[in-house]
C-alpha positions as MATLAB code, in Angstrom:
seq = 'MKDDGFKNKTTGQLKASLRAIKMITIALISVITLLLSMAIYGMVTKEDTGTSVALFVVGISCGGILPLQFMLMKRIKSELASR';
ca = [
      -9.483   -6.122  -14.832;
      -8.085   -9.337  -16.407;
     -10.216  -12.517  -15.409;
      -8.197  -13.983  -13.045;
      -4.799  -13.860  -14.837;
      -3.675  -15.834  -11.232;
      -5.074  -19.312  -12.715;
      -2.469  -18.972  -15.451;
       0.691  -18.560  -12.876;
       2.283  -21.082  -11.584;
       2.739  -21.953   -8.296;
       6.663  -19.963   -7.688;
       5.023  -17.195   -9.952;
       2.624  -16.579   -7.306;
       4.914  -16.729   -4.481;
       7.448  -14.422   -6.401;
       4.365  -11.954   -6.670;
       2.936  -12.090   -2.963;
       6.063  -11.535   -2.021;
       6.840   -8.681   -3.806;
       3.294   -7.104   -3.334;
       4.026   -7.284    0.783;
       7.594   -5.432    0.188;
       5.892   -2.922   -1.774;
       2.954   -2.728    0.970;
       5.616   -2.303    4.008;
       7.320    0.320    2.364;
       4.195    1.862    0.919;
       3.147    1.462    4.562;
       6.271    2.977    5.912;
       6.287    5.873    3.709;
       2.890    6.695    4.146;
       3.774    7.051    8.213;
       6.693    9.012    7.732;
       4.848   11.190    5.468;
       1.536   11.770    8.052;
       3.521   11.961   11.542;
       6.233   14.597    9.242;
       2.965   16.983    8.579;
       1.100   16.199   11.744;
       4.752   17.488   13.679;
       4.398   20.250   11.112;
       0.756   21.421   11.660;
       1.658   21.272   15.597;
       4.686   23.327   15.581;
       4.803   25.767   12.910;
       2.463   28.698   12.160;
       2.686   28.402    8.161;
       0.418   24.936    7.985;
      -0.210   25.681    4.614;
       2.475   22.968    3.709;
       1.468   20.843    6.434;
      -2.080   20.230    5.416;
      -0.982   19.738    1.797;
       1.724   16.615    3.018;
      -1.366   15.472    4.940;
      -3.867   15.452    2.593;
      -1.177   13.743    0.211;
      -0.190   11.016    2.461;
      -4.012   10.084    3.556;
      -4.395   10.113   -0.437;
      -1.750    7.876   -0.953;
      -3.582    5.826    1.991;
      -6.170    4.489   -0.685;
      -3.725    2.726   -1.987;
      -3.468   -0.163    0.735;
      -6.934   -1.621    0.430;
      -6.330   -2.294   -2.936;
      -2.848   -3.747   -1.786;
      -4.539   -6.074    0.615;
      -7.402   -7.188   -1.796;
      -4.642   -8.199   -3.802;
      -2.857  -10.238   -1.617;
      -5.861  -11.561   -0.600;
      -6.801  -13.278   -4.098;
      -3.395  -14.389   -4.359;
      -2.997  -16.241   -1.036;
      -6.792  -17.763   -1.617;
      -5.613  -18.824   -5.391;
      -2.166  -20.733   -3.403;
      -4.981  -22.066   -0.818;
      -7.395  -23.879   -3.446;
      -4.505  -25.676   -5.652;
];
């Protein structure tokens, strides 16, 4: 990982990065929620649940990205607060 590349960026660049990461995170949460709800619906209503289980696993796996996004937002916010 880079050695704190946030110190080399301007405040405007950091705010733009934070805004972009927030939008990406909101979109990711929306897609994961939709994917998981479709998978759960498919598992409950259909007899052949192979595809639904696969969608559920993919949704859970994509959820692993969210903690990284939140940690990145926290680092940017702390850098902005220190300025």
